[in-house]
C-alpha positions as a Markdown table, in Angstrom:
| # | Residue | x | y | z |
|---|---|---|---|---|
| 1 | Met | -86.5 | -24.5 | -33.2 |
| 2 | Gln | -87.5 | -28.1 | -32.5 |
| 3 | Asn | -90.4 | -28.0 | -35.0 |
| 4 | Asn | -87.9 | -27.0 | -37.8 |
| 5 | Ala | -85.7 | -29.9 | -36.9 |
| 6 | Met | -88.6 | -32.3 | -37.0 |
| 7 | Arg | -89.7 | -31.0 | -40.4 |
| 8 | Glu | -86.1 | -31.5 | -41.7 |
| 9 | Leu | -86.1 | -35.1 | -40.4 |
| 10 | Leu | -89.4 | -35.8 | -42.0 |
| 11 | Lys | -88.2 | -34.5 | -45.3 |
| 12 | Leu | -85.1 | -36.8 | -45.1 |
| 13 | Ser | -87.0 | -39.9 | -44.0 |
| 14 | Cys | -87.8 | -42.6 | -46.5 |
| 15 | Asn | -91.6 | -42.7 | -45.9 |
| 16 | Ala | -91.8 | -46.3 | -47.2 |
| 17 | Lys | -93.7 | -48.8 | -45.0 |
| 18 | Thr | -91.8 | -51.7 | -43.6 |
| 19 | Arg | -93.2 | -55.2 | -43.5 |
| 20 | Ser | -94.4 | -54.5 | -40.0 |
| 21 | Gly | -96.4 | -51.5 | -41.3 |
| 22 | His | -94.3 | -48.8 | -39.6 |
| 23 | Pro | -92.6 | -46.1 | -41.6 |
| 24 | Cys | -89.0 | -46.7 | -42.6 |
| 25 | Lys | -86.5 | -44.7 | -40.4 |
| 26 | Ser | -83.7 | -44.6 | -43.0 |
| 27 | Thr | -82.7 | -41.4 | -44.6 |
| 28 | Thr | -83.3 | -40.8 | -48.3 |
| 29 | Val | -80.7 | -41.1 | -51.0 |
| 30 | Lys | -79.6 | -37.6 | -52.1 |
| 31 | Gly | -82.0 | -36.3 | -54.8 |
| 32 | Lys | -84.5 | -39.2 | -54.3 |
| 33 | Lys | -87.6 | -39.8 | -52.2 |
| 34 | Arg | -86.7 | -43.3 | -50.9 |
| 35 | Cys | -83.8 | -44.8 | -49.0 |
| 36 | Arg | -81.3 | -47.2 | -50.7 |
| 37 | Met | -83.3 | -50.3 | -49.5 |
| 38 | His | -86.6 | -49.1 | -50.9 |
| 39 | Gly | -85.6 | -48.2 | -54.4 |
| 40 | Gly | -83.7 | -44.9 | -54.0 |
| 41 | Thr | -80.7 | -46.1 | -55.9 |
| 42 | Asn | -82.8 | -47.8 | -58.6 |
| 43 | Asn | -83.6 | -45.7 | -61.6 |
| 44 | Gly | -85.8 | -48.4 | -63.2 |
| 45 | Ala | -85.5 | -49.5 | -66.8 |
| 46 | Pro | -84.2 | -47.0 | -69.3 |
| 47 | Lys | -86.5 | -45.5 | -71.9 |
| 48 | Gly | -86.9 | -47.7 | -74.9 |
| 49 | Asn | -85.8 | -50.8 | -72.9 |
| 50 | Met | -85.8 | -53.8 | -75.2 |
| 51 | Asn | -84.9 | -56.4 | -72.5 |
| 52 | Ser | -88.5 | -57.6 | -72.2 |
| 53 | Phe | -89.2 | -57.4 | -75.9 |
| 54 | Lys | -89.3 | -61.0 | -77.3 |
| 55 | His | -91.5 | -61.3 | -80.3 |
| 56 | Gly | -93.6 | -58.2 | -80.8 |
| 57 | Tyr | -96.9 | -60.2 | -80.9 |
| 58 | Tyr | -98.7 | -57.7 | -78.7 |
| 59 | Thr | -97.4 | -54.4 | -80.2 |
| 60 | Lys | -100.0 | -52.0 | -81.4 |
| 61 | Glu | -98.9 | -52.4 | -85.0 |
| 62 | Asn | -99.2 | -56.2 | -85.0 |
| 63 | Ile | -102.6 | -56.1 | -83.2 |
| 64 | Ala | -103.9 | -53.7 | -85.9 |
| 65 | Lys | -102.5 | -55.9 | -88.7 |
| 66 | Arg | -104.1 | -59.0 | -87.2 |
| 67 | Ser | -107.4 | -57.2 | -86.9 |
| 68 | Glu | -107.2 | -56.2 | -90.6 |
| 69 | Ile | -106.4 | -59.7 | -91.6 |
| 70 | His | -109.3 | -61.1 | -89.7 |
| 71 | Lys | -111.6 | -58.6 | -91.4 |
| 72 | Leu | -110.3 | -59.6 | -94.8 |
| 73 | Ile | -110.8 | -63.3 | -94.0 |
| 74 | Lys | -114.3 | -62.7 | -92.9 |
| 75 | Glu | -115.1 | -60.8 | -96.2 |
| 76 | Cys | -113.5 | -63.7 | -98.2 |
| 77 | Arg | -115.7 | -66.2 | -96.4 |
| 78 | Lys | -118.8 | -64.1 | -97.0 |
| 79 | Leu | -117.9 | -63.8 | -100.7 |
| 80 | Ser | -117.2 | -67.5 | -101.1 |
| 81 | Gln | -120.6 | -68.4 | -99.5 |
| 82 | Glu | -122.3 | -66.0 | -101.9 |
| 83 | Leu | -120.6 | -67.5 | -104.9 |
| 84 | Glu | -121.4 | -71.1 | -103.8 |
| 85 | Gly | -125.0 | -70.1 | -103.5 |
| 86 | Asp | -125.1 | -68.8 | -107.1 |
| 87 | Tyr | -124.5 | -72.2 | -108.6 |
């Protein structure tokens, strides 16, 4: 009987480590794995969150565009050097 009670308590405990290194003794938020002080009430940012999106410089599309532009510039320089050498 006592083992079952201990298992239930372990299921309900937060399991986060405190600053002293000991496990948190608070109970979990219903349906979550952490207590309210260790992120049990925080769902995190919603999907598609645009709060941190400022300019889009590092998006995959823009990185690919810049790469293509750099390749074209390199080809243009190579062609201009070849043309200058022909005169």
